[in-house]
N, C-alpha and C positions, 0 to 999 in steps of 0.2 A: 331102603327097599331096593333090592337088586332083581332085575329080570331081564331077559333077552327080548329085544324088539322083534316083532314079526316082520315079515317081508314088506308089508305095506305101511309100517309105522315109522315115524321120524320124531326126533326130539326138536323142539322149538324153544329157544331161550325167551323167557317172558320177563326177566328182570335180574337183579343182583341183590344179594344180601350180605351183610357183614355182621357177625356176632361180636360180642365184646368179652374180654377176659374178666376175671373177678375185679381187677383194678380199674376197669372201665376203658382200657385201651382196646381199640378195634382190631379184630383179626383181619386178615386179608379177605377182600370181598370175593364171593363165589357166585357163579351164575345159577339161576333157577330155571328149570326146564319143565315142560309138559310133554306128554306123549300124544301125538295127533296122527290121524290117518294121513298118509302121504298126499292124498288128493286135496286135503284142506290145509296143508302145511304153509302154503304161501299166503293164505288169507288170515291165519290166526294171529300173526305178529303185527298186522296192520290195524290201525284204529278205524272204527266206523265213523261216519260223519257225525253221529250223535255223541260220540265219545271225544271228539277233537276239542270242542269248545270247553267242556268241563276240565279237561286236562290242561288247556291253556290257562283257564281261570285259576286252578289250584297251583299251577307252576308260578304264576305271578304272586299269589298270596304267600306261598312258601319262600319265594325269593325275598319278598318284603320283610317277612318275619326273620329270615336269616340275617338280612342287613341290620335290622333292629338289634338282634342278638350281638352281632359283631361290633356295632357301634357302642353297645353297652360294655362289651369286653374291652374294647380299646379305651373307653373312658376310665375303666377300673385300672388299667395298666398305667395311665397317665396320672392317676391320683397319688398325691404324696402320702407316704406312710407315716 
């Protein structure tokens, strides 16, 4: 969707995403934006107090799962064929 921003609108980056090609190889990550009123632009990107703790919790869980995945991949690489 293409449109021109009005005088009082701004784009605020809210994340990144990377699609995958049919072979599973990731494409280059691209930013994701939302359009916000200029007066609210500074507060949109910040986490509220109630959002901080769940984000910290999920970050720890995802890091632990990724470590488990990497440990499994490393074990497969060391396994004799």
